[in-house]
Predicted model as a PDB file, atoms N, CA, C, CB and O in Angstrom, pLDDT in the B-factor column:
MODEL        1                                                                  
ATOM      1  N   MET A   1      19.470-114.658  42.992  1.00 70.00           N  
ATOM      2  CA  MET A   1      18.377-114.219  42.160  1.00 70.00           C  
ATOM      3  C   MET A   1      18.828-112.990  41.370  1.00 70.00           C  
ATOM      4  CB  MET A   1      17.119-113.913  43.012  1.00 70.00           C  
ATOM      5  O   MET A   1      19.403-112.057  41.929  1.00 70.00           O  
ATOM      6  N   LYS A   2      18.555-113.004  40.047  1.00 84.00           N  
ATOM      7  CA  LYS A   2      18.952-111.870  39.212  1.00 84.00           C  
ATOM      8  C   LYS A   2      18.093-110.650  39.521  1.00 84.00           C  
ATOM      9  CB  LYS A   2      18.845-112.232  37.722  1.00 84.00           C  
ATOM     10  O   LYS A   2      16.894-110.766  39.774  1.00 84.00           O  
ATOM     11  N   GLU A   3      18.717-109.493  39.496  1.00 87.00           N  
ATOM     12  CA  GLU A   3      18.009-108.239  39.746  1.00 87.00           C  
ATOM     13  C   GLU A   3      17.281-107.797  38.476  1.00 87.00           C  
ATOM     14  CB  GLU A   3      18.994-107.135  40.223  1.00 87.00           C  
ATOM     15  O   GLU A   3      17.794-107.941  37.367  1.00 87.00           O  
ATOM     16  N   GLY A   4      16.069-107.254  38.664  1.00 86.00           N  
ATOM     17  CA  GLY A   4      15.344-106.618  37.566  1.00 86.00           C  
ATOM     18  C   GLY A   4      14.548-107.538  36.651  1.00 86.00           C  
ATOM     19  O   GLY A   4      13.899-107.050  35.726  1.00 86.00           O  
ATOM     20  N   ILE A   5      14.571-108.866  36.877  1.00 91.00           N  
ATOM     21  CA  ILE A   5      13.815-109.742  35.978  1.00 91.00           C  
ATOM     22  C   ILE A   5      12.570-110.331  36.644  1.00 91.00           C  
ATOM     23  CB  ILE A   5      14.708-110.865  35.484  1.00 91.00           C  
ATOM     24  O   ILE A   5      11.743-110.938  35.963  1.00 91.00           O  
ATOM     25  N   HIS A   6      12.425-110.167  37.940  1.00 90.00           N  
ATOM     26  CA  HIS A   6      11.291-110.733  38.663  1.00 90.00           C  
ATOM     27  C   HIS A   6      10.273-109.643  38.993  1.00 90.00           C  
ATOM     28  CB  HIS A   6      11.765-111.434  39.952  1.00 90.00           C  
ATOM     29  O   HIS A   6      10.650-108.501  39.257  1.00 90.00           O  
ATOM     30  N   PRO A   7       8.976-109.995  38.977  1.00 91.00           N  
ATOM     31  CA  PRO A   7       7.967-108.986  39.332  1.00 91.00           C  
ATOM     32  C   PRO A   7       8.030-108.657  40.823  1.00 91.00           C  
ATOM     33  CB  PRO A   7       6.552-109.479  38.957  1.00 91.00           C  
ATOM     34  O   PRO A   7       8.519-109.448  41.631  1.00 91.00           O  
ATOM     35  N   SER A   8       7.532-107.492  41.160  1.00 91.00           N  
ATOM     36  CA  SER A   8       7.493-107.049  42.548  1.00 91.00           C  
ATOM     37  C   SER A   8       6.520-107.914  43.340  1.00 91.00           C  
ATOM     38  CB  SER A   8       7.092-105.560  42.636  1.00 91.00           C  
ATOM     39  O   SER A   8       5.394-108.141  42.895  1.00 91.00           O  
ATOM     40  N   TYR A   9       6.934-108.398  44.500  1.00 94.00           N  
ATOM     41  CA  TYR A   9       6.110-109.228  45.375  1.00 94.00           C  
ATOM     42  C   TYR A   9       5.819-108.395  46.612  1.00 94.00           C  
ATOM     43  CB  TYR A   9       6.823-110.596  45.744  1.00 94.00           C  
ATOM     44  O   TYR A   9       6.716-108.138  47.414  1.00 94.00           O  
ATOM     45  N   HIS A  10       4.567-107.971  46.773  1.00 96.00           N  
ATOM     46  CA  HIS A  10       4.220-106.995  47.801  1.00 96.00           C  
ATOM     47  C   HIS A  10       2.866-107.324  48.426  1.00 96.00           C  
ATOM     48  CB  HIS A  10       4.202-105.577  47.209  1.00 96.00           C  
ATOM     49  O   HIS A  10       2.186-108.259  48.003  1.00 96.00           O  
ATOM     50  N   GLN A  11       2.482-106.539  49.446  1.00 97.00           N  
ATOM     51  CA  GLN A  11       1.205-106.766  50.127  1.00 97.00           C  
ATOM     52  C   GLN A  11       0.068-106.043  49.414  1.00 97.00           C  
ATOM     53  CB  GLN A  11       1.287-106.304  51.587  1.00 97.00           C  
ATOM     54  O   GLN A  11       0.205-104.889  49.007  1.00 97.00           O  
ATOM     55  N   ILE A  12      -1.083-106.759  49.269  1.00 97.00           N  
ATOM     56  CA  ILE A  12      -2.309-106.164  48.751  1.00 97.00           C  
ATOM     57  C   ILE A  12      -3.450-106.574  49.680  1.00 97.00           C  
ATOM     58  CB  ILE A  12      -2.586-106.613  47.266  1.00 97.00           C  
ATOM     59  O   ILE A  12      -3.295-107.472  50.507  1.00 97.00           O  
ATOM     60  N   THR A  13      -4.582-105.917  49.537  1.00 97.00           N  
ATOM     61  CA  THR A  13      -5.780-106.259  50.294  1.00 97.00           C  
ATOM     62  C   THR A  13      -6.784-106.870  49.326  1.00 97.00           C  
ATOM     63  CB  THR A  13      -6.379-105.006  51.021  1.00 97.00           C  
ATOM     64  O   THR A  13      -7.055-106.304  48.267  1.00 97.00           O  
ATOM     65  N   VAL A  14      -7.337-108.027  49.692  1.00 96.00           N  
ATOM     66  CA  VAL A  14      -8.356-108.690  48.883  1.00 96.00           C  
ATOM     67  C   VAL A  14      -9.700-108.493  49.577  1.00 96.00           C  
ATOM     68  CB  VAL A  14      -8.032-110.220  48.685  1.00 96.00           C  
ATOM     69  O   VAL A  14      -9.852-108.830  50.751  1.00 96.00           O  
ATOM     70  N   VAL A  15     -10.681-107.941  48.844  1.00 95.00           N  
ATOM     71  CA  VAL A  15     -12.011-107.681  49.392  1.00 95.00           C  
ATOM     72  C   VAL A  15     -12.973-108.702  48.791  1.00 95.00           C  
ATOM     73  CB  VAL A  15     -12.480-106.209  49.092  1.00 95.00           C  
ATOM     74  O   VAL A  15     -13.145-108.768  47.573  1.00 95.00           O  
ATOM     75  N   MET A  16     -13.601-109.502  49.666  1.00 93.00           N  
ATOM     76  CA  MET A  16     -14.535-110.536  49.233  1.00 93.00           C  
ATOM     77  C   MET A  16     -15.882-109.914  48.859  1.00 93.00           C  
ATOM     78  CB  MET A  16     -14.720-111.596  50.340  1.00 93.00           C  
ATOM     79  O   MET A  16     -16.096-108.721  49.071  1.00 93.00           O  
ATOM     80  N   THR A  17     -16.796-110.729  48.300  1.00 91.00           N  
ATOM     81  CA  THR A  17     -18.093-110.223  47.863  1.00 91.00           C  
ATOM     82  C   THR A  17     -18.969-109.783  49.031  1.00 91.00           C  
ATOM     83  CB  THR A  17     -18.812-111.278  47.057  1.00 91.00           C  
ATOM     84  O   THR A  17     -19.847-108.939  48.855  1.00 91.00           O  
ATOM     85  N   ASP A  18     -18.747-110.339  50.216  1.00 91.00           N  
ATOM     86  CA  ASP A  18     -19.559-109.948  51.374  1.00 91.00           C  
ATOM     87  C   ASP A  18     -18.968-108.759  52.130  1.00 91.00           C  
ATOM     88  CB  ASP A  18     -19.709-111.125  52.320  1.00 91.00           C  
ATOM     89  O   ASP A  18     -19.499-108.364  53.168  1.00 91.00           O  
ATOM     90  N   GLY A  19     -17.878-108.185  51.624  1.00 93.00           N  
ATOM     91  CA  GLY A  19     -17.285-107.009  52.245  1.00 93.00           C  
ATOM     92  C   GLY A  19     -16.119-107.294  53.169  1.00 93.00           C  
ATOM     93  O   GLY A  19     -15.389-106.371  53.528  1.00 93.00           O  
ATOM     94  N   THR A  20     -15.920-108.546  53.568  1.00 94.00           N  
ATOM     95  CA  THR A  20     -14.770-108.866  54.407  1.00 94.00           C  
ATOM     96  C   THR A  20     -13.500-108.746  53.574  1.00 94.00           C  
ATOM     97  CB  THR A  20     -14.900-110.293  55.018  1.00 94.00           C  
ATOM     98  O   THR A  20     -13.544-108.827  52.346  1.00 94.00           O  
ATOM     99  N   SER A  21     -12.393-108.556  54.234  1.00 96.00           N  
ATOM    100  CA  SER A  21     -11.131-108.403  53.514  1.00 96.00           C  
ATOM    101  C   SER A  21      -9.999-109.071  54.282  1.00 96.00           C  
ATOM    102  CB  SER A  21     -10.815-106.914  53.281  1.00 96.00           C  
ATOM    103  O   SER A  21     -10.101-109.327  55.482  1.00 96.00           O  
ATOM    104  N   PHE A  22      -8.928-109.343  53.565  1.00 96.00           N  
ATOM    105  CA  PHE A  22      -7.719-109.871  54.181  1.00 96.00           C  
ATOM    106  C   PHE A  22      -6.513-109.372  53.407  1.00 96.00           C  
ATOM    107  CB  PHE A  22      -7.744-111.419  54.227  1.00 96.00           C  
ATOM    108  O   PHE A  22      -6.629-108.965  52.251  1.00 96.00           O  
ATOM    109  N   THR A  23      -5.379-109.404  54.036  1.00 97.00           N  
ATOM    110  CA  THR A  23      -4.132-108.948  53.424  1.00 97.00           C  
ATOM    111  C   THR A  23      -3.305-110.162  53.031  1.00 97.00           C  
ATOM    112  CB  THR A  23      -3.334-108.025  54.390  1.00 97.00           C  
ATOM    113  O   THR A  23      -3.187-111.123  53.791  1.00 97.00           O  
ATOM    114  N   THR A  24      -2.740-110.103  51.841  1.00 97.00           N  
ATOM    115  CA  THR A  24      -1.889-111.178  51.351  1.00 97.00           C  
ATOM    116  C   THR A  24      -0.770-110.579  50.517  1.00 97.00           C  
ATOM    117  CB  THR A  24      -2.704-112.207  50.524  1.00 97.00           C  
ATOM    118  O   THR A  24      -0.747-109.376  50.256  1.00 97.00           O  
ATOM    119  N   ARG A  25       0.145-111.422  50.109  1.00 97.00           N  
ATOM    120  CA  ARG A  25       1.234-110.973  49.254  1.00 97.00           C  
ATOM    121  C   ARG A  25       0.974-111.465  47.840  1.00 97.00           C  
ATOM    122  CB  ARG A  25       2.608-111.477  49.777  1.00 97.00           C  
ATOM    123  O   ARG A  25       0.505-112.586  47.647  1.00 97.00           O  
ATOM    124  N   SER A  26       1.280-110.626  46.843  1.00 96.00           N  
ATOM    125  CA  SER A  26       0.985-110.951  45.463  1.00 96.00           C  
ATOM    126  C   SER A  26       1.880-110.146  44.519  1.00 96.00           C  
ATOM    127  CB  SER A  26      -0.494-110.689  45.158  1.00 96.00           C  
ATOM    128  O   SER A  26       2.528-109.183  44.931  1.00 96.00           O  
ATOM    129  N   THR A  27       1.906-110.550  43.264  1.00 95.00           N  
ATOM    130  CA  THR A  27       2.583-109.769  42.231  1.00 95.00           C  
ATOM    131  C   THR A  27       1.574-108.892  41.496  1.00 95.00           C  
ATOM    132  CB  THR A  27       3.319-110.698  41.236  1.00 95.00           C  
ATOM    133  O   THR A  27       1.963-108.115  40.624  1.00 95.00           O  
ATOM    134  N   TRP A  28       0.273-108.999  41.830  1.00 95.00           N  
ATOM    135  CA  TRP A  28      -0.788-108.213  41.197  1.00 95.00           C  
ATOM    136  C   TRP A  28      -0.750-106.775  41.683  1.00 95.00           C  
ATOM    137  CB  TRP A  28      -2.164-108.830  41.480  1.00 95.00           C  
ATOM    138  O   TRP A  28      -0.536-106.534  42.871  1.00 95.00           O  
ATOM    139  N   GLY A  29      -0.949-105.832  40.805  1.00 95.00           N  
ATOM    140  CA  GLY A  29      -1.077-104.422  41.171  1.00 95.00           C  
ATOM    141  C   GLY A  29       0.170-103.814  41.769  1.00 95.00           C  
ATOM    142  O   GLY A  29       1.294-104.253  41.525  1.00 95.00           O  
ATOM    143  N   LYS A  30      -0.071-102.789  42.558  1.00 95.00           N  
ATOM    144  CA  LYS A  30       1.011-102.061  43.233  1.00 95.00           C  
ATOM    145  C   LYS A  30       0.892-102.288  44.735  1.00 95.00           C  
ATOM    146  CB  LYS A  30       0.963-100.530  42.897  1.00 95.00           C  
ATOM    147  O   LYS A  30      -0.171-102.683  45.216  1.00 95.00           O  
ATOM    148  N   PRO A  31       1.957-102.047  45.475  1.00 96.00           N  
ATOM    149  CA  PRO A  31       1.868-102.212  46.934  1.00 96.00           C  
ATOM    150  C   PRO A  31       0.737-101.380  47.525  1.00 96.00           C  
ATOM    151  CB  PRO A  31       3.193-101.825  47.596  1.00 96.00           C  
ATOM    152  O   PRO A  31       0.624-100.186  47.248  1.00 96.00           O  
ATOM    153  N   GLY A  32      -0.100-102.017  48.340  1.00 96.00           N  
ATOM    154  CA  GLY A  32      -1.209-101.322  48.985  1.00 96.00           C  
ATOM    155  C   GLY A  32      -2.503-101.314  48.188  1.00 96.00           C  
ATOM    156  O   GLY A  32      -3.524-100.852  48.697  1.00 96.00           O  
ATOM    157  N   ASP A  33      -2.496-101.817  46.939  1.00 97.00           N  
ATOM    158  CA  ASP A  33      -3.716-101.856  46.135  1.00 97.00           C  
ATOM    159  C   ASP A  33      -4.750-102.783  46.760  1.00 97.00           C  
ATOM    160  CB  ASP A  33      -3.402-102.305  44.704  1.00 97.00           C  
ATOM    161  O   ASP A  33      -4.423-103.637  47.584  1.00 97.00           O  
ATOM    162  N   SER A  34      -6.000-102.599  46.354  1.00 97.00           N  
ATOM    163  CA  SER A  34      -7.097-103.408  46.856  1.00 97.00           C  
ATOM    164  C   SER A  34      -7.747-104.139  45.681  1.00 97.00           C  
ATOM    165  CB  SER A  34      -8.136-102.530  47.615  1.00 97.00           C  
ATOM    166  O   SER A  34      -8.145-103.512  44.699  1.00 97.00           O  
ATOM    167  N   MET A  35      -7.853-105.462  45.783  1.00 96.00           N  
ATOM    168  CA  MET A  35      -8.470-106.289  44.735  1.00 96.00           C  
ATOM    169  C   MET A  35      -9.892-106.631  45.169  1.00 96.00           C  
ATOM    170  CB  MET A  35      -7.633-107.598  44.468  1.00 96.00           C  
ATOM    171  O   MET A  35     -10.088-107.302  46.183  1.00 96.00           O  
ATOM    172  N   GLN A  36     -10.890-106.170  44.401  1.00 95.00           N  
ATOM    173  CA  GLN A  36     -12.298-106.434  44.684  1.00 95.00           C  
ATOM    174  C   GLN A  36     -12.721-107.676  43.899  1.00 95.00           C  
ATOM    175  CB  GLN A  36     -13.195-105.199  44.315  1.00 95.00           C  
ATOM    176  O   GLN A  36     -12.656-107.680  42.670  1.00 95.00           O  
ATOM    177  N   LEU A  37     -13.151-108.725  44.595  1.00 92.00           N  
ATOM    178  CA  LEU A  37     -13.553-109.963  43.937  1.00 92.00           C  
ATOM    179  C   LEU A  37     -15.022-109.922  43.528  1.00 92.00           C  
ATOM    180  CB  LEU A  37     -13.298-111.155  44.854  1.00 92.00           C  
ATOM    181  O   LEU A  37     -15.866-109.440  44.283  1.00 92.00           O  
ATOM    182  N   ASP A  38     -15.327-110.429  42.331  1.00 89.00           N  
ATOM    183  CA  ASP A  38     -16.706-110.563  41.864  1.00 89.00           C  
ATOM    184  C   ASP A  38     -17.266-111.919  42.266  1.00 89.00           C  
ATOM    185  CB  ASP A  38     -16.787-110.381  40.334  1.00 89.00           C  
ATOM    186  O   ASP A  38     -18.454-112.045  42.563  1.00 89.00           O  
ATOM    187  N   ILE A  39     -16.411-112.929  42.275  1.00 87.00           N  
ATOM    188  CA  ILE A  39     -16.799-114.288  42.640  1.00 87.00           C  
ATOM    189  C   ILE A  39     -15.762-114.810  43.619  1.00 87.00           C  
ATOM    190  CB  ILE A  39     -16.915-115.221  41.379  1.00 87.00           C  
ATOM    191  O   ILE A  39     -14.559-114.661  43.403  1.00 87.00           O  
ATOM    192  N   ASP A  40     -16.232-115.417  44.687  1.00 87.00           N  
ATOM    193  CA  ASP A  40     -15.331-116.001  45.673  1.00 87.00           C  
ATOM    194  C   ASP A  40     -15.981-117.248  46.267  1.00 87.00           C  
ATOM    195  CB  ASP A  40     -14.981-114.973  46.787  1.00 87.00           C  
ATOM    196  O   ASP A  40     -17.122-117.554  45.922  1.00 87.00           O  
ATOM    197  N   PRO A  41     -15.305-117.968  47.136  1.00 83.00           N  
ATOM    198  CA  PRO A  41     -15.890-119.190  47.709  1.00 83.00           C  
ATOM    199  C   PRO A  41     -17.188-118.957  48.480  1.00 83.00           C  
ATOM    200  CB  PRO A  41     -14.894-119.840  48.622  1.00 83.00           C  
ATOM    201  O   PRO A  41     -17.939-119.907  48.702  1.00 83.00           O  
ATOM    202  N   ASN A  42     -17.472-117.733  48.891  1.00 81.00           N  
ATOM    203  CA  ASN A  42     -18.724-117.448  49.603  1.00 81.00           C  
ATOM    204  C   ASN A  42     -19.914-117.332  48.660  1.00 81.00           C  
ATOM    205  CB  ASN A  42     -18.587-116.168  50.404  1.00 81.00           C  
ATOM    206  O   ASN A  42     -21.057-117.476  49.094  1.00 81.00           O  
ATOM    207  N   SER A  43     -19.665-117.072  47.365  1.00 80.00           N  
ATOM    208  CA  SER A  43     -20.777-116.820  46.456  1.00 80.00           C  
ATOM    209  C   SER A  43     -20.827-117.756  45.253  1.00 80.00           C  
ATOM    210  CB  SER A  43     -20.708-115.419  45.976  1.00 80.00           C  
ATOM    211  O   SER A  43     -21.856-117.810  44.579  1.00 80.00           O  
ATOM    212  N   HIS A  44     -19.776-118.483  44.960  1.00 77.00           N  
ATOM    213  CA  HIS A  44     -19.746-119.323  43.768  1.00 77.00           C  
ATOM    214  C   HIS A  44     -20.444-120.661  44.027  1.00 77.00           C  
ATOM    215  CB  HIS A  44     -18.295-119.557  43.314  1.00 77.00           C  
ATOM    216  O   HIS A  44     -20.203-121.290  45.058  1.00 77.00           O  
ATOM    217  N   PRO A  45     -21.314-121.108  43.096  1.00 73.00           N  
ATOM    218  CA  PRO A  45     -22.054-122.358  43.295  1.00 73.00           C  
ATOM    219  C   PRO A  45     -21.173-123.595  43.473  1.00 73.00           C  
ATOM    220  CB  PRO A  45     -22.966-122.578  42.138  1.00 73.00           C  
ATOM    221  O   PRO A  45     -21.603-124.563  44.101  1.00 73.00           O  
ATOM    222  N   ALA A  46     -19.975-123.585  42.945  1.00 73.00           N  
ATOM    223  CA  ALA A  46     -19.095-124.745  43.096  1.00 73.00           C  
ATOM    224  C   ALA A  46     -18.747-124.980  44.568  1.00 73.00           C  
ATOM    225  CB  ALA A  46     -17.809-124.552  42.272  1.00 73.00           C  
ATOM    226  O   ALA A  46     -18.530-126.120  44.978  1.00 73.00           O  
ATOM    227  N   TRP A  47     -18.694-123.910  45.360  1.00 72.00           N  
ATOM    228  CA  TRP A  47     -18.363-124.036  46.777  1.00 72.00           C  
ATOM    229  C   TRP A  47     -19.593-123.983  47.673  1.00 72.00           C  
ATOM    230  CB  TRP A  47     -17.400-122.949  47.178  1.00 72.00           C  
ATOM    231  O   TRP A  47     -19.572-124.522  48.779  1.00 72.00           O  
ATOM    232  N   THR A  48     -20.668-123.339  47.214  1.00 73.00           N  
ATOM    233  CA  THR A  48     -21.844-123.182  48.063  1.00 73.00           C  
ATOM    234  C   THR A  48     -22.856-124.294  47.880  1.00 73.00           C  
ATOM    235  CB  THR A  48     -22.499-121.865  47.789  1.00 73.00           C  
ATOM    236  O   THR A  48     -23.802-124.396  48.662  1.00 73.00           O  
ATOM    237  N   GLY A  49     -22.681-125.140  46.858  1.00 72.00           N  
ATOM    238  CA  GLY A  49     -23.606-126.245  46.629  1.00 72.00           C  
ATOM    239  C   GLY A  49     -24.859-125.830  45.885  1.00 72.00           C  
ATOM    240  O   GLY A  49     -25.866-126.537  45.923  1.00 72.00           O  
ATOM    241  N   GLY A  50     -24.811-124.689  45.206  1.00 63.00           N  
ATOM    242  CA  GLY A  50     -25.965-124.224  44.441  1.00 63.00           C  
ATOM    243  C   GLY A  50     -26.216-125.110  43.233  1.00 63.00           C  
ATOM    244  O   GLY A  50     -25.318-125.809  42.765  1.00 63.00           O  
ATOM    245  N   GLY A  51     -27.422-125.074  42.741  1.00 61.00           N  
ATOM    246  CA  GLY A  51     -27.805-125.889  41.590  1.00 61.00           C  
ATOM    247  C   GLY A  51     -27.184-125.387  40.300  1.00 61.00           C  
ATOM    248  O   GLY A  51     -26.708-124.254  40.217  1.00 61.00           O  
ATOM    249  N   HIS A  52     -27.198-126.238  39.314  1.00 62.00           N  
ATOM    250  CA  HIS A  52     -26.650-125.876  38.007  1.00 62.00           C  
ATOM    251  C   HIS A  52     -27.778-125.434  37.094  1.00 62.00           C  
ATOM    252  CB  HIS A  52     -25.874-127.060  37.381  1.00 62.00           C  
ATOM    253  O   HIS A  52     -28.836-126.062  37.059  1.00 62.00           O  
ATOM    254  N   LYS A  53     -27.559-124.371  36.366  1.00 66.00           N  
ATOM    255  CA  LYS A  53     -28.494-123.922  35.353  1.00 66.00           C  
ATOM    256  C   LYS A  53     -27.712-123.752  34.068  1.00 66.00           C  
ATOM    257  CB  LYS A  53     -29.212-122.597  35.769  1.00 66.00           C  
ATOM    258  O   LYS A  53     -26.691-123.065  34.036  1.00 66.00           O  
ATOM    259  N   LEU A  54     -28.195-124.381  33.011  1.00 66.00           N  
ATOM    260  CA  LEU A  54     -27.555-124.229  31.715  1.00 66.00           C  
ATOM    261  C   LEU A  54     -28.323-123.203  30.904  1.00 66.00           C  
ATOM    262  CB  LEU A  54     -27.478-125.580  30.966  1.00 66.00           C  
ATOM    263  O   LEU A  54     -29.532-123.337  30.713  1.00 66.00           O  
ATOM    264  N   LEU A  55     -27.640-122.195  30.433  1.00 69.00           N  
ATOM    265  CA  LEU A  55     -28.267-121.181  29.612  1.00 69.00           C  
ATOM    266  C   LEU A  55     -28.000-121.508  28.154  1.00 69.00           C  
ATOM    267  CB  LEU A  55     -27.750-119.768  29.974  1.00 69.00           C  
ATOM    268  O   LEU A  55     -26.849-121.649  27.741  1.00 69.00           O  
ATOM    269  N   ASP A  56     -29.052-121.626  27.388  1.00 68.00           N  
ATOM    270  CA  ASP A  56     -28.936-121.969  25.979  1.00 68.00           C  
ATOM    271  C   ASP A  56     -29.035-120.706  25.142  1.00 68.00           C  
ATOM    272  CB  ASP A  56     -30.019-122.984  25.565  1.00 68.00           C  
ATOM    273  O   ASP A  56     -30.019-120.505  24.430  1.00 68.00           O  
ATOM    274  N   THR A  57     -28.020-119.855  25.224  1.00 68.00           N  
ATOM    275  CA  THR A  57     -28.085-118.573  24.544  1.00 68.00           C  
ATOM    276  C   THR A  57     -27.888-118.705  23.039  1.00 68.00           C  
ATOM    277  CB  THR A  57     -27.053-117.637  25.114  1.00 68.00           C  
ATOM    278  O   THR A  57     -28.477-117.939  22.276  1.00 68.00           O  
ATOM    279  N   GLY A  58     -27.088-119.640  22.604  1.00 70.00           N  
ATOM    280  CA  GLY A  58     -26.827-119.778  21.173  1.00 70.00           C  
ATOM    281  C   GLY A  58     -27.570-120.928  20.526  1.00 70.00           C  
ATOM    282  O   GLY A  58     -27.344-121.213  19.350  1.00 70.00           O  
ATOM    283  N   GLY A  59     -28.458-121.605  21.262  1.00 79.00           N  
ATOM    284  CA  GLY A  59     -29.198-122.721  20.696  1.00 79.00           C  
ATOM    285  C   GLY A  59     -28.399-124.009  20.615  1.00 79.00           C  
ATOM    286  O   GLY A  59     -28.865-124.981  20.021  1.00 79.00           O  
ATOM    287  N   GLN A  60     -27.215-124.041  21.193  1.00 79.00           N  
ATOM    288  CA  GLN A  60     -26.368-125.223  21.099  1.00 79.00           C  
ATOM    289  C   GLN A  60     -26.957-126.410  21.847  1.00 79.00           C  
ATOM    290  CB  GLN A  60     -24.988-124.916  21.634  1.00 79.00           C  
ATOM    291  O   GLN A  60     -26.851-127.544  21.380  1.00 79.00           O  
ATOM    292  N   LEU A  61     -27.572-126.173  22.995  1.00 77.00           N  
ATOM    293  CA  LEU A  61     -28.178-127.274  23.740  1.00 77.00           C  
ATOM    294  C   LEU A  61     -29.363-127.856  22.982  1.00 77.00           C  
ATOM    295  CB  LEU A  61     -28.621-126.802  25.130  1.00 77.00           C  
ATOM    296  O   LEU A  61     -29.569-129.070  22.978  1.00 77.00           O  
ATOM    297  N   SER A  62     -30.133-126.999  22.346  1.00 78.00           N  
ATOM    298  CA  SER A  62     -31.272-127.476  21.558  1.00 78.00           C  
ATOM    299  C   SER A  62     -30.802-128.310  20.381  1.00 78.00           C  
ATOM    300  CB  SER A  62     -32.117-126.300  21.063  1.00 78.00           C  
ATOM    301  O   SER A  62     -31.379-129.358  20.091  1.00 78.00           O  
ATOM    302  N   LYS A  63     -29.761-127.854  19.703  1.00 82.00           N  
ATOM    303  CA  LYS A  63     -29.220-128.606  18.566  1.00 82.00           C  
ATOM    304  C   LYS A  63     -28.688-129.962  19.020  1.00 82.00           C  
ATOM    305  CB  LYS A  63     -28.102-127.804  17.869  1.00 82.00           C  
ATOM    306  O   LYS A  63     -28.891-130.968  18.340  1.00 82.00           O  
ATOM    307  N   PHE A  64     -28.008-129.993  20.167  1.00 81.00           N  
ATOM    308  CA  PHE A  64     -27.493-131.243  20.709  1.00 81.00           C  
ATOM    309  C   PHE A  64     -28.651-132.188  21.041  1.00 81.00           C  
ATOM    310  CB  PHE A  64     -26.631-130.977  21.965  1.00 81.00           C  
ATOM    311  O   PHE A  64     -28.593-133.379  20.735  1.00 81.00           O  
ATOM    312  N   GLY A  65     -29.711-131.647  21.672  1.00 80.00           N  
ATOM    313  CA  GLY A  65     -30.871-132.451  22.034  1.00 80.00           C  
ATOM    314  C   GLY A  65     -31.563-133.048  20.816  1.00 80.00           C  
ATOM    315  O   GLY A  65     -31.974-134.208  20.839  1.00 80.00           O  
ATOM    316  N   LYS A  66     -31.691-132.265  19.761  1.00 82.00           N  
ATOM    317  CA  LYS A  66     -32.315-132.763  18.524  1.00 82.00           C  
ATOM    318  C   LYS A  66     -31.469-133.852  17.894  1.00 82.00           C  
ATOM    319  CB  LYS A  66     -32.525-131.619  17.522  1.00 82.00           C  
ATOM    320  O   LYS A  66     -31.984-134.883  17.460  1.00 82.00           O  
ATOM    321  N   ARG A  67     -30.184-133.619  17.847  1.00 83.00           N  
ATOM    322  CA  ARG A  67     -29.279-134.547  17.176  1.00 83.00           C  
ATOM    323  C   ARG A  67     -29.252-135.906  17.869  1.00 83.00           C  
ATOM    324  CB  ARG A  67     -27.874-133.963  17.122  1.00 83.00           C  
ATOM    325  O   ARG A  67     -29.179-136.938  17.202  1.00 83.00           O  
ATOM    326  N   TYR A  68     -29.309-135.917  19.186  1.00 83.00           N  
ATOM    327  CA  TYR A  68     -29.159-137.156  19.942  1.00 83.00           C  
ATOM    328  C   TYR A  68     -30.438-137.567  20.676  1.00 83.00           C  
ATOM    329  CB  TYR A  68     -28.032-137.011  20.934  1.00 83.00           C  
ATOM    330  O   TYR A  68     -30.367-138.265  21.687  1.00 83.00           O  
ATOM    331  N   GLN A  69     -31.594-137.149  20.186  1.00 81.00           N  
ATOM    332  CA  GLN A  69     -32.853-137.441  20.872  1.00 81.00           C  
ATOM    333  C   GLN A  69     -33.218-138.918  20.851  1.00 81.00           C  
ATOM    334  CB  GLN A  69     -33.964-136.646  20.251  1.00 81.00           C  
ATOM    335  O   GLN A  69     -33.981-139.363  21.708  1.00 81.00           O  
ATOM    336  N   ASN A  70     -32.710-139.680  19.917  1.00 80.00           N  
ATOM    337  CA  ASN A  70     -33.058-141.093  19.816  1.00 80.00           C  
ATOM    338  C   ASN A  70     -32.080-142.022  20.522  1.00 80.00           C  
ATOM    339  CB  ASN A  70     -33.150-141.480  18.384  1.00 80.00           C  
ATOM    340  O   ASN A  70     -32.156-143.238  20.350  1.00 80.00           O  
ATOM    341  N   PHE A  71     -31.173-141.477  21.302  1.00 78.00           N  
ATOM    342  CA  PHE A  71     -30.198-142.298  22.003  1.00 78.00           C  
ATOM    343  C   PHE A  71     -30.672-142.738  23.386  1.00 78.00           C  
ATOM    344  CB  PHE A  71     -28.906-141.548  22.130  1.00 78.00           C  
ATOM    345  O   PHE A  71     -29.938-143.420  24.101  1.00 78.00           O  
ATOM    346  N   GLY A  72     -31.877-142.360  23.764  1.00 72.00           N  
ATOM    347  CA  GLY A  72     -32.424-142.807  25.029  1.00 72.00           C  
ATOM    348  C   GLY A  72     -32.054-141.956  26.228  1.00 72.00           C  
ATOM    349  O   GLY A  72     -32.240-142.385  27.367  1.00 72.00           O  
ATOM    350  N   PHE A  73     -31.540-140.772  25.999  1.00 64.00           N  
ATOM    351  CA  PHE A  73     -31.242-139.870  27.125  1.00 64.00           C  
ATOM    352  C   PHE A  73     -32.527-139.240  27.603  1.00 64.00           C  
ATOM    353  CB  PHE A  73     -30.215-138.773  26.721  1.00 64.00           C  
ATOM    354  O   PHE A  73     -33.356-138.812  26.799  1.00 64.00           O  
ATOM    355  N   GLU A  74     -32.696-139.182  28.913  1.00 65.00           N  
ATOM    356  CA  GLU A  74     -33.888-138.563  29.473  1.00 65.00           C  
ATOM    357  C   GLU A  74     -33.622-137.087  29.761  1.00 65.00           C  
ATOM    358  CB  GLU A  74     -34.330-139.296  30.757  1.00 65.00           C  
ATOM    359  O   GLU A  74     -32.547-136.716  30.233  1.00 65.00           O  
ATOM    360  N   LYS A  75     -34.598-136.272  29.475  1.00 60.00           N  
ATOM    361  CA  LYS A  75     -34.489-134.850  29.781  1.00 60.00           C  
ATOM    362  C   LYS A  75     -34.919-134.623  31.215  1.00 60.00           C  
ATOM    363  CB  LYS A  75     -35.342-133.998  28.809  1.00 60.00           C  
ATOM    364  O   LYS A  75     -36.017-135.026  31.598  1.00 60.00           O  
ATOM    365  N   LYS A  76     -34.087-133.991  32.009  1.00 59.00           N  
ATOM    366  CA  LYS A  76     -34.413-133.773  33.425  1.00 59.00           C  
ATOM    367  C   LYS A  76     -34.813-132.357  33.660  1.00 59.00           C  
ATOM    368  CB  LYS A  76     -33.243-134.130  34.320  1.00 59.00           C  
ATOM    369  O   LYS A  76     -35.123-131.983  34.791  1.00 59.00           O  
TER     370      LYS A  76                                                      
ENDMDL                                                                          
END                                                                             
């Protein structure tokens, strides 16, 4: 392996949203740094089975609904 071309691979602490933490090795940050997660498998709907909510902030869903309203799609 060539010297000086690879990132440092060191131990960091990962802190989950519920406050639990674990130690792993990573190229992120500096040795001993702590990575605070905003989303993790304990809180993300993809892993927790939470429902889906679509936010129509730019009106794109409304425009799509108007454009294709005669195609027989039911609004749920």
